[in-house]
C-alpha positions in Angstrom: 0.0 0.0 0.2 1.1 3.5 -0.9 0.3 6.7 1.0 1.7 10.0 0.1 4.3 8.3 -2.0 5.6 6.2 0.8 5.2 2.4 0.8 3.8 0.9 4.0 4.5 -2.5 5.2 2.2 -4.6 7.3 3.3 -3.2 10.8 2.6 0.4 9.7 -0.6 -0.4 8.3 -1.6 -2.1 11.5 -0.6 0.9 13.6 -2.5 3.2 11.1 -5.6 1.1 11.7 -5.3 1.0 15.4 -4.8 4.8 15.5 -8.0 5.4 13.6 -9.8 2.8 15.8 -8.6 4.7 18.8 -9.7 8.0 17.4 -13.2 6.7 16.5 -13.3 5.3 20.1 -12.5 8.6 21.6 -15.1 10.3 19.6 -17.6 8.3 20.9 -16.6 8.4 24.6 -16.3 12.3 24.0 -20.0 12.5 22.6 -21.1 10.3 25.6 -19.2 12.4 28.3 -20.8 15.7 26.7 -24.2 14.1 26.6 -23.9 13.3 30.2 -22.8 17.0 31.2 -25.7 18.2 29.3 -28.1 16.1 31.1 -26.7 16.8 34.3 -26.8 20.6 33.7 -30.4 20.4 32.5 -31.3 18.2 35.8 -29.7 20.7 38.0 -31.5 23.5 36.5 -34.8 21.8 36.7 -34.2 20.8 40.2 -33.3 24.4 41.2 -36.4 25.8 39.2 -38.6 23.2 41.3 -37.1 24.5 44.6 -37.5 28.1 43.7 -41.0 27.3 42.9 -41.8 25.6 46.1 -40.1 28.7 48.0 -42.3 31.0 46.2 -45.4 29.2 47.2 -44.3 29.4 50.7 -43.7 25.8 51.5 -41.0 25.2 53.9 -38.4 22.7 52.7 -36.6 22.4 56.0 -39.6 21.7 58.0 -39.4 18.9 60.6 -40.5 15.6 59.2 -41.5 12.5 61.0 -43.0 11.7 64.6 -40.1 13.2 66.4 -39.9 16.5 64.6 
């Protein structure tokens, strides 16, 4: 196989395939991590909005609970 005028042997082709496979793997990992961060940011914003809505209504979120207060 010739790439940019250089003849590649089996070991160089295998290394090239491995590096391309690693690149594809890391692209998928990055996409998953970015999706997780996006989900967490959205969840945190929704949680904050719910808490602020409860406080605006007048509910006490730190009220004693249970039979012993």
